C-alpha positions as CSV (number, residue, x, y, z in Angstrom):
1,M,-244.1,-98.2,-135.7
2,S,-246.8,-98.2,-138.5
3,S,-250.3,-98.8,-137.9
4,N,-250.1,-102.1,-140.7
5,G,-246.4,-102.8,-138.8
6,T,-244.4,-102.4,-142.2
7,T,-242.2,-100.0,-140.2
8,S,-241.1,-101.3,-136.8
9,R,-238.6,-100.2,-134.4
10,R,-236.9,-103.4,-133.5
11,Q,-236.1,-103.3,-137.6
12,F,-235.0,-99.6,-137.2
13,V,-232.6,-100.6,-134.2
14,K,-231.4,-103.9,-135.4
15,A,-230.4,-102.1,-138.9
16,G,-229.1,-99.4,-136.9
17,A,-227.0,-101.1,-134.7
18,A,-225.6,-103.6,-137.2
19,L,-224.4,-99.9,-138.7
20,A,-222.9,-98.8,-135.9
21,T,-220.1,-101.3,-135.4
22,V,-218.2,-99.9,-138.6
23,G,-219.3,-96.3,-137.6
24,P,-216.9,-93.5,-136.5
25,A,-215.1,-93.5,-133.3
26,L,-216.5,-92.1,-129.9
27,A,-217.0,-88.4,-130.0
28,R,-215.0,-86.5,-128.1
29,G,-215.8,-86.3,-124.7
30,D,-218.2,-88.9,-125.0
31,V,-218.9,-91.1,-122.5
32,A,-216.7,-95.2,-123.0
33,P,-219.0,-98.0,-122.7
34,H,-219.1,-99.7,-119.3
35,L,-221.0,-102.1,-117.3
36,W,-223.5,-100.2,-115.3
37,Q,-223.2,-103.3,-112.5
38,G,-221.3,-101.8,-109.9
39,H,-220.6,-98.4,-111.7
40,D,-220.6,-95.7,-109.3
41,F,-223.4,-92.7,-110.5
42,G,-223.1,-90.4,-107.9
43,P,-224.8,-90.3,-104.2
44,A,-228.7,-91.5,-103.6
45,P,-231.2,-88.7,-103.1
46,A,-231.1,-87.6,-98.5
47,A,-233.8,-88.1,-96.8
48,A,-233.7,-84.7,-94.8
49,D,-235.2,-86.7,-91.8
50,R,-233.5,-89.9,-92.0
51,L,-234.8,-92.8,-89.6
52,D,-233.0,-94.4,-87.6
53,Q,-232.1,-97.7,-89.5
54,G,-230.2,-99.8,-87.3
55,P,-228.2,-101.6,-85.7
56,F,-230.8,-102.9,-83.3
57,G,-228.9,-104.9,-80.8
58,I,-230.8,-106.8,-78.3
59,E,-228.5,-104.7,-75.3
60,Q,-230.5,-101.8,-76.1
61,D,-233.9,-102.8,-74.7
62,E,-235.4,-103.4,-71.7
63,G,-238.0,-106.0,-73.5
64,W,-239.9,-106.5,-76.7
65,Y,-243.5,-107.9,-78.0
66,T,-244.2,-108.9,-81.9
67,I,-247.1,-106.9,-81.9
68,A,-248.0,-107.7,-85.8
69,T,-246.9,-109.5,-89.2
70,T,-248.0,-108.7,-92.5
71,T,-248.1,-111.2,-95.6
72,A,-247.6,-109.9,-99.1
73,S,-251.4,-109.1,-101.0
74,A,-252.4,-110.9,-103.8
75,G,-253.7,-108.0,-105.7
76,R,-252.8,-105.4,-107.9
77,V,-252.0,-102.1,-105.3
78,R,-252.4,-98.7,-107.1
79,N,-249.5,-96.4,-105.7
80,P,-247.1,-93.9,-107.5
81,G,-243.8,-95.2,-109.2
82,L,-245.2,-98.0,-111.1
83,G,-248.1,-99.1,-112.8
84,L,-249.9,-100.3,-116.3
85,V,-249.8,-97.8,-119.2
86,G,-252.4,-96.9,-121.3
87,Y,-251.6,-94.8,-124.5
88,T,-254.5,-92.3,-125.4
89,W,-252.1,-90.8,-128.0
90,E,-248.9,-92.8,-129.8
91,E,-247.0,-91.1,-132.4
92,N,-249.9,-92.5,-135.2
93,G,-252.7,-90.9,-133.1
94,P,-255.4,-92.8,-131.2
95,A,-257.0,-96.2,-131.4
96,L,-257.4,-97.6,-134.2
97,A,-261.3,-97.4,-133.5
98,A,-260.9,-93.5,-133.6
99,R,-258.6,-93.3,-136.5
100,A,-260.9,-95.2,-138.8
101,G,-264.1,-92.8,-137.3
102,H,-265.8,-95.5,-135.4
103,E,-265.6,-93.4,-132.5
104,T,-264.5,-90.2,-131.3
105,L,-261.3,-89.3,-129.6
106,E,-263.2,-88.8,-126.1
107,Q,-264.7,-92.6,-126.2
108,S,-261.3,-93.9,-127.5
109,V,-259.9,-92.4,-124.2
110,E,-262.6,-93.4,-122.1
111,A,-262.6,-96.5,-123.4
112,L,-258.7,-96.9,-122.2
113,A,-259.4,-95.2,-119.0
114,S,-262.4,-97.3,-117.6
115,L,-260.0,-100.3,-118.3
116,P,-259.5,-101.5,-114.2
117,F,-256.1,-102.2,-114.6
118,V,-254.8,-98.9,-115.7
119,D,-253.4,-97.1,-113.9
120,V,-251.5,-94.7,-116.2
121,L,-252.6,-92.6,-119.1
122,Y,-249.9,-91.9,-121.5
123,I,-249.6,-89.4,-124.8
124,R,-247.0,-89.9,-127.6
125,C,-247.4,-86.8,-129.8
126,D,-245.0,-84.2,-131.9
127,W,-244.1,-80.8,-131.6
128,R,-246.7,-79.9,-133.6
129,D,-249.0,-80.9,-131.6
130,V,-248.6,-78.9,-128.3
131,Q,-247.6,-75.4,-129.9
132,A,-248.7,-73.9,-133.5
133,R,-247.2,-70.3,-132.9
134,P,-244.7,-68.5,-130.6
135,G,-244.8,-67.9,-126.9
136,R,-247.0,-70.2,-126.5
137,L,-248.8,-73.8,-126.5
138,D,-251.9,-75.1,-128.2
139,P,-252.2,-78.2,-127.4
140,H,-254.4,-80.9,-129.3
141,P,-257.5,-81.9,-127.3
142,V,-256.1,-85.2,-126.6
143,W,-254.5,-83.3,-123.5
144,A,-257.6,-82.0,-122.3
145,A,-259.5,-85.5,-122.8
146,T,-256.5,-87.5,-121.0
147,R,-256.0,-84.7,-118.4
148,D,-259.6,-85.0,-117.4
149,A,-260.5,-88.7,-118.0
150,A,-257.2,-89.1,-115.1
151,R,-258.5,-86.5,-112.7
152,R,-262.2,-88.7,-113.2
153,H,-261.0,-92.0,-112.8
154,G,-258.2,-91.4,-110.2
155,L,-255.9,-92.1,-112.4
156,R,-252.1,-89.9,-113.6
157,F,-251.0,-89.2,-116.8
158,A,-247.4,-88.9,-118.3
159,F,-245.9,-87.9,-122.0
160,R,-243.5,-87.6,-124.6
161,V,-243.5,-84.4,-127.2
162,Q,-241.5,-85.8,-130.1
163,L,-238.9,-83.7,-132.0
164,S,-239.2,-86.1,-135.1
165,N,-241.3,-89.0,-135.9
166,P,-240.7,-91.0,-139.0
167,E,-244.5,-92.4,-139.0
168,I,-245.8,-89.0,-141.0
169,Q,-242.9,-88.2,-142.7
170,P,-242.6,-87.5,-145.9
171,A,-246.3,-85.4,-145.7
172,K,-245.3,-83.1,-142.8
173,L,-243.2,-82.8,-139.9
174,A,-242.8,-83.2,-136.3
175,L,-241.6,-79.3,-136.4
176,P,-244.6,-76.8,-136.4
177,D,-245.0,-75.4,-139.4
178,F,-244.0,-71.9,-137.9
179,L,-240.5,-73.0,-137.3
180,Q,-239.7,-75.2,-140.5
181,P,-238.4,-71.6,-142.4
182,K,-236.4,-70.9,-140.2
183,I,-234.3,-73.8,-138.9
184,P,-232.3,-76.2,-141.7
185,L,-233.8,-79.2,-142.8
186,V,-231.8,-82.4,-144.1
187,T,-232.4,-85.0,-146.1
188,I,-231.1,-88.3,-145.2
189,R,-231.2,-91.2,-146.7
190,S,-230.7,-95.0,-145.4
191,R,-227.4,-96.4,-145.7
192,S,-228.9,-99.7,-146.5
193,G,-230.6,-98.2,-149.3
194,R,-234.4,-99.7,-148.0
195,G,-236.9,-97.0,-146.6
196,P,-238.0,-93.4,-147.7
197,E,-236.2,-90.6,-147.7
198,R,-236.4,-88.6,-144.4
199,V,-236.1,-85.3,-143.5
200,E,-234.3,-83.9,-140.2
201,P,-234.1,-80.5,-138.4
202,R,-230.0,-79.2,-137.7
203,Y,-231.2,-79.8,-134.4
204,D,-227.5,-77.6,-133.2
205,H,-228.7,-74.9,-135.0
206,P,-229.7,-71.7,-133.0
207,E,-232.7,-71.3,-134.1
208,F,-233.6,-74.4,-132.9
209,Q,-232.2,-74.4,-129.8
210,R,-233.5,-71.2,-129.0
211,A,-237.3,-72.4,-130.2
212,F,-236.8,-75.7,-127.8
213,R,-235.5,-73.6,-124.9
214,E,-239.0,-71.8,-125.4
215,L,-241.0,-75.2,-126.1
216,N,-239.5,-76.7,-122.3
217,E,-240.0,-73.2,-120.4
218,L,-244.0,-73.4,-122.3
219,L,-244.5,-77.5,-121.3
220,A,-242.9,-77.0,-117.4
221,A,-244.7,-74.2,-116.6
222,E,-247.9,-75.7,-117.6
223,L,-247.2,-79.3,-116.5
224,D,-244.5,-79.0,-113.6
225,A,-246.6,-78.4,-110.9
226,D,-249.3,-80.5,-111.9
227,P,-250.1,-83.4,-109.3
228,L,-251.6,-85.9,-111.6
229,V,-248.4,-85.8,-114.1
230,E,-246.5,-89.3,-113.3
231,F,-243.7,-88.6,-115.4
232,A,-242.3,-86.6,-118.3
233,D,-240.0,-88.6,-121.0
234,L,-236.9,-86.7,-121.4
235,M,-237.0,-84.6,-125.1
236,M,-234.4,-86.2,-127.2
237,Y,-232.8,-86.7,-131.2
238,G,-234.2,-88.7,-133.3
239,F,-237.3,-91.0,-134.3
240,W,-240.2,-91.3,-131.8
241,G,-237.3,-89.2,-129.8
242,E,-235.6,-92.2,-128.3
243,G,-232.4,-90.7,-129.5
244,H,-231.5,-92.5,-133.3
245,T,-232.0,-92.6,-136.7
246,S,-232.0,-95.9,-137.1
247,D,-229.9,-97.1,-140.3
248,Y,-230.3,-93.0,-141.3
249,P,-226.9,-90.7,-140.8
250,S,-227.4,-87.7,-138.3
251,P,-228.2,-84.1,-139.9
252,I,-225.4,-83.2,-137.9
253,P,-222.0,-83.8,-139.7
254,D,-220.3,-83.3,-136.3
255,A,-220.8,-85.8,-133.6
256,G,-218.4,-83.3,-131.1
257,A,-221.5,-81.0,-132.0
258,A,-223.9,-83.0,-131.4
259,E,-223.3,-84.2,-128.4
260,R,-222.8,-80.7,-126.9
261,S,-226.3,-80.0,-128.6
262,F,-228.4,-82.6,-127.1
263,L,-226.4,-82.3,-123.7
264,D,-227.7,-78.4,-123.5
265,M,-231.0,-80.1,-124.1
266,T,-230.7,-82.4,-121.4
267,E,-229.4,-80.0,-118.8
268,R,-232.4,-77.5,-119.9
269,Q,-234.4,-80.1,-118.9
270,L,-233.3,-81.3,-116.2
271,A,-233.2,-77.9,-114.5
272,A,-236.7,-76.7,-115.8
273,W,-238.2,-79.7,-114.5
274,R,-238.1,-79.6,-110.8
275,R,-241.0,-81.9,-109.4
276,V,-242.2,-84.1,-112.1
277,P,-239.6,-87.2,-113.0
278,L,-238.0,-87.3,-116.1
279,V,-237.5,-90.3,-117.6
280,V,-234.6,-90.8,-120.7
281,N,-234.3,-93.9,-122.8
282,T,-231.5,-95.9,-122.8
283,Q,-231.1,-96.6,-126.7
284,P,-227.4,-97.0,-127.5
285,D,-225.6,-94.3,-129.2
286,I,-226.1,-96.1,-133.0
287,S,-226.7,-92.2,-134.6
288,R,-223.1,-91.1,-132.5
289,T,-225.1,-87.9,-131.4
290,G,-224.3,-88.1,-127.7
291,N,-226.2,-90.6,-125.9
292,R,-224.1,-92.4,-123.5
293,A,-222.9,-88.7,-122.1
294,V,-226.9,-87.7,-122.1
295,L,-227.9,-90.6,-119.8
296,E,-225.0,-90.6,-117.5
297,R,-225.7,-87.1,-117.0
298,A,-229.5,-87.9,-117.0
299,V,-228.9,-90.5,-114.6
300,R,-226.6,-88.3,-111.9
301,G,-229.7,-86.1,-112.2
302,S,-232.1,-88.6,-110.9
303,A,-233.5,-89.1,-114.4
304,W,-235.9,-92.3,-114.8
305,L,-234.9,-95.2,-117.6
306,R,-236.9,-96.2,-120.4
307,S,-236.6,-98.9,-123.0
308,D,-239.2,-98.9,-126.3
309,S,-239.7,-102.2,-128.0
310,V,-236.1,-104.3,-127.5
311,I,-237.1,-106.4,-124.4
312,L,-236.3,-109.4,-125.6
313,D,-234.2,-108.3,-128.3
314,E,-230.9,-106.3,-127.0
315,P,-228.3,-107.4,-124.1
316,E,-226.5,-103.9,-123.4
317,Q,-230.1,-102.0,-122.6
318,I,-230.9,-105.3,-120.6
319,E,-228.0,-104.9,-118.3
320,E,-228.4,-100.8,-117.8
321,L,-231.8,-101.6,-116.7
322,A,-231.4,-104.2,-114.5
323,H,-228.2,-102.4,-112.7
324,R,-229.1,-99.2,-112.5
325,P,-229.2,-97.3,-109.0
326,P,-232.0,-99.0,-107.0
327,W,-233.7,-95.7,-106.4
328,L,-234.9,-94.8,-110.2
329,A,-237.8,-96.5,-111.8
330,V,-237.8,-98.2,-115.5
331,V,-240.1,-97.5,-117.8
332,M,-240.8,-100.6,-120.5
333,E,-243.0,-101.1,-123.4
334,D,-243.1,-103.4,-126.3
335,G,-244.4,-102.0,-129.4
336,Y,-244.0,-104.7,-131.5
337,N,-247.3,-106.7,-130.2
338,R,-249.2,-103.2,-129.5
339,H,-252.7,-104.6,-130.4
340,Y,-252.5,-107.4,-128.2
341,R,-253.9,-109.9,-131.6
342,T,-253.3,-113.7,-131.2
343,D,-253.7,-113.9,-134.7
344,G,-251.4,-113.6,-137.4
345,E,-247.8,-114.8,-138.1
346,R,-246.6,-112.3,-135.3
347,Y,-248.4,-114.5,-132.9
348,R,-246.4,-117.5,-131.5
349,V,-246.8,-119.7,-128.1
350,D,-244.1,-122.0,-127.2
351,A,-243.6,-125.4,-125.5
352,A,-244.6,-124.4,-122.3
353,G,-247.9,-122.6,-123.1
354,V,-246.2,-119.0,-123.1
355,D,-247.4,-116.7,-126.0
356,V,-244.8,-114.0,-127.2
357,I,-247.0,-111.4,-125.8
358,E,-246.5,-112.8,-122.1
359,H,-243.0,-113.2,-122.5
360,T,-242.8,-110.0,-123.2
361,M,-244.9,-108.7,-120.1
362,L,-243.1,-111.4,-118.2
363,H,-239.5,-110.3,-119.1
364,A,-240.2,-106.9,-117.9
365,L,-240.3,-108.2,-114.2
366,D,-236.8,-110.1,-114.8
367,L,-234.9,-106.5,-114.6
368,G,-237.4,-104.8,-112.4
369,A,-239.4,-102.9,-114.0
370,N,-241.9,-100.2,-112.6
371,Y,-244.2,-99.7,-115.7
372,W,-245.4,-101.7,-118.1
373,S,-247.2,-100.0,-121.1
374,L,-250.5,-101.1,-122.8
375,W,-250.9,-98.9,-126.0
376,T,-253.9,-97.9,-126.9
377,E,-256.1,-100.7,-127.9
378,A,-258.2,-100.6,-124.9
379,R,-261.1,-103.2,-126.3
380,N,-258.3,-105.8,-127.5
381,L,-256.5,-105.5,-123.7
382,A,-259.5,-106.3,-122.2
383,R,-260.4,-109.2,-124.6
384,Y,-256.5,-110.3,-124.4
385,R,-256.8,-110.0,-120.1
386,E,-259.9,-111.9,-120.5
387,R,-258.3,-114.7,-122.3
388,R,-255.0,-115.1,-121.1
389,P,-255.1,-113.4,-117.5
390,M,-251.7,-115.3,-116.2
391,A,-248.6,-112.3,-117.4
392,F,-251.4,-109.4,-116.2
393,E,-252.0,-111.0,-112.7
394,E,-248.2,-111.8,-112.3
395,L,-247.4,-107.9,-113.1
396,E,-250.3,-107.0,-110.7
397,R,-248.7,-109.0,-108.3
398,R,-245.0,-108.1,-108.7
399,L,-244.6,-104.8,-111.0
400,G,-243.1,-102.1,-109.6
401,Y,-242.0,-101.5,-105.6
402,R,-245.0,-103.6,-103.2
403,V,-243.8,-102.7,-99.4
404,R,-245.5,-103.9,-96.3
405,P,-244.1,-103.5,-92.4
406,S,-243.8,-107.1,-92.5
407,W,-242.9,-107.6,-88.5
408,V,-243.4,-104.6,-85.8
409,W,-242.2,-105.0,-82.4
410,Q,-242.9,-102.6,-79.3
411,R,-240.3,-102.4,-77.3
412,K,-239.5,-101.1,-73.6
413,R,-236.3,-98.4,-74.2
414,S,-235.3,-95.4,-71.9
415,G,-238.7,-95.3,-70.3
416,T,-240.3,-95.3,-73.3
417,D,-242.1,-97.6,-76.1
418,E,-240.1,-98.1,-79.6
419,L,-241.5,-99.6,-82.6
420,V,-238.9,-101.5,-85.0
421,V,-240.6,-102.3,-87.8
422,A,-239.0,-104.5,-90.4
423,F,-240.5,-103.1,-93.7
424,F,-240.4,-105.6,-96.7
425,N,-240.9,-105.4,-100.5
426,D,-242.2,-107.9,-102.7
427,G,-242.1,-106.0,-105.8
428,A,-239.5,-106.7,-108.6
429,A,-238.0,-102.9,-108.1
430,S,-237.1,-101.5,-105.4
431,V,-238.8,-98.0,-104.3
432,P,-238.1,-95.4,-107.0
433,G,-237.0,-92.7,-104.4
434,I,-237.5,-92.1,-100.6
435,L,-240.1,-94.2,-98.8
436,R,-240.9,-92.0,-96.0
437,V,-243.1,-93.6,-92.8
438,F,-244.9,-91.8,-89.9
439,A,-246.0,-93.9,-86.7
440,E,-249.4,-91.5,-85.8
441,A,-252.2,-91.4,-83.3
442,R,-255.6,-92.9,-84.7
443,D,-257.0,-89.2,-85.4
444,G,-253.9,-88.5,-87.4
445,K,-251.3,-86.5,-85.3
446,P,-248.2,-87.3,-85.5
447,L,-245.8,-89.3,-83.5
448,A,-242.8,-90.1,-84.9
449,G,-241.6,-90.5,-88.4
450,G,-239.2,-89.8,-91.4
451,G,-237.5,-91.3,-94.5
452,L,-235.5,-94.8,-95.4
453,D,-232.9,-94.4,-97.8
454,A,-233.2,-94.0,-101.1
455,G,-234.3,-96.7,-102.8
456,Q,-235.5,-98.7,-99.7
457,P,-236.5,-101.6,-99.2
458,F,-234.4,-103.1,-102.2
459,A,-236.6,-105.4,-104.1
460,G,-237.0,-108.8,-101.8
461,R,-235.0,-107.6,-99.3
462,V,-236.1,-105.9,-95.7
463,R,-235.3,-102.4,-94.4
464,L,-235.8,-102.3,-90.7
465,A,-236.1,-98.5,-88.8
466,S,-237.3,-97.3,-85.6
467,F,-239.9,-95.0,-84.6
468,R,-239.5,-93.8,-80.6
469,L,-243.5,-92.7,-79.0
470,P,-244.2,-90.6,-76.7
471,D,-244.8,-91.8,-72.7
472,G,-248.4,-92.8,-72.2
473,L,-249.2,-94.5,-75.4
474,A,-249.1,-98.4,-74.1
475,G,-252.1,-100.6,-74.7
476,G,-253.5,-97.8,-77.6
477,E,-253.9,-97.9,-81.1
478,V,-251.1,-96.9,-83.7
479,R,-251.3,-96.2,-87.3
480,L,-248.4,-96.8,-89.6
481,R,-249.0,-95.0,-92.9
482,A,-246.4,-94.0,-96.5
483,E,-245.5,-92.0,-98.6
484,L,-243.6,-91.7,-101.3
485,E,-241.0,-89.0,-102.4
486,V,-239.3,-87.8,-105.4
487,K,-238.2,-84.4,-106.5
488,G,-239.2,-83.8,-103.4
489,V,-243.0,-84.3,-103.8
490,K,-244.7,-86.0,-101.5
491,R,-247.5,-88.7,-102.5
492,P,-249.4,-91.5,-100.4
493,V,-248.6,-94.9,-100.6
494,R,-250.7,-97.8,-99.9
495,W,-249.2,-101.2,-98.1
496,A,-249.2,-104.0,-100.4
497,C,-250.7,-106.4,-97.7
498,A,-252.9,-108.9,-97.4
499,Q,-254.2,-107.6,-93.6
500,P,-257.2,-104.9,-93.8
501,L,-255.8,-101.6,-93.9
502,D,-257.4,-98.4,-92.9
503,D,-259.4,-95.8,-95.8
504,A,-255.9,-94.0,-96.6
505,G,-253.8,-97.3,-96.9
506,A,-252.7,-97.3,-93.6
507,L,-251.8,-100.3,-90.9
508,V,-253.2,-99.9,-87.4
509,V,-251.9,-102.1,-85.1
510,R,-252.1,-102.0,-81.0
511,L,-249.7,-101.7,-78.2
512,K,-249.2,-104.1,-75.8
513,K,-249.3,-102.9,-72.3
514,W,-246.0,-103.6,-70.1
515,D,-247.8,-105.2,-67.0
516,D,-249.3,-108.4,-69.7
517,A,-247.2,-111.6,-68.7
518,D,-246.1,-112.6,-72.4
519,W,-243.4,-110.4,-72.6
520,R,-239.7,-111.7,-73.6
521,K,-236.8,-110.0,-72.1
522,G,-233.7,-109.6,-74.1
523,I,-230.4,-110.9,-73.0
């Protein structure tokens, strides 16, 4: 979407979807449309050290105490796998002030990273912004500025490298200059007759595929092991890398060849990115390039999901996102109101006093999103947040997963102590991976622990697990701590409870002594 709003994803997608209804039949081998609710996407990731998750019958023990309970935190909790995403660079560049020369790129990035409600910094750039010559990366300065700001402010960062960008055409292409003489370029024209000519590469050409393989390998070698990287968007076909060219035809005349090319590109990315979660766009296949097959393969490869600028517009994507496998995260954005301005004809407030920006933010919770994208304008964001805090506060209370040990019981079983913990998720989303939970001594010595089933506890639900403790701990203190495991990478998680936690975000509970008079015996 251009800075003056003359071009929008919403208009592109609506126009393309309308034309797609009279387009050719599904490409051979494509995935037929289906409801995501109840669909079998294959097995969930498995915890190598799965905790005992019940049943916990009353006949198992010789007595128990309820030794702790917690209640939901009302404030924001910064954890991996969720958060508000500030864009340090989007398809048009940095924030408007930096584009206009009123501030430097570094100042723009710092202004965004300094906002107390931003959790993740995000770069959306073109292929030419990361590579200018064969065999090496040449990243734009925004990369160094973003990584440095994330490190200093305790944030994470994410990114997308676009293979096509209609915002910069026809002056230049997203494709690096050194590749353009080697790859056939196709001029495409809008079927509706509106809009300028666009130029797209032949994605299926051997030189494009060779160069893409190198780009993917270079990026993965540089970033896959970086602990600051939160996720990476799958590099997909077409405008903004979203998987479409709107109402413009695909530059690949054979739909089957297009699907094979993008499935191959998906396989390469799934293979190369072994640690960083990949995020696949749920854009419908309006350009007949195999999106459904790509999406099916990516989900089966544990890719997370994202949707751009359709939060109020499109039932197909909403059904998919809301009924995804529960162990997958969702990234949502709305570019339509990206400047957070409350003037102009776009801005509306309904009869309930909810404005159009709040509607998009709150509907992200309705489909169980983990991330909400804030775009580039730090000062506008801060001003809007102060003036209309309601939607921001609701996102900070509910966005993503928010797990706490809701009940903690101590049981006497087989001559020793056992903790049974009921973990509750107050968030809008299930856990995006495997939640690993540990009982430890106050000095950090491990006592018991392991992983819950993937996605557990689901949004708004409880999951129980037990921890068999060594002898001799009665009367002492035990730390309950958590971490999130995604693709084998483990990162610490703070409990989302109102009760006090230690500096590492763990809950400390004190075990009862069995000679106390108030224990209850099971019957």
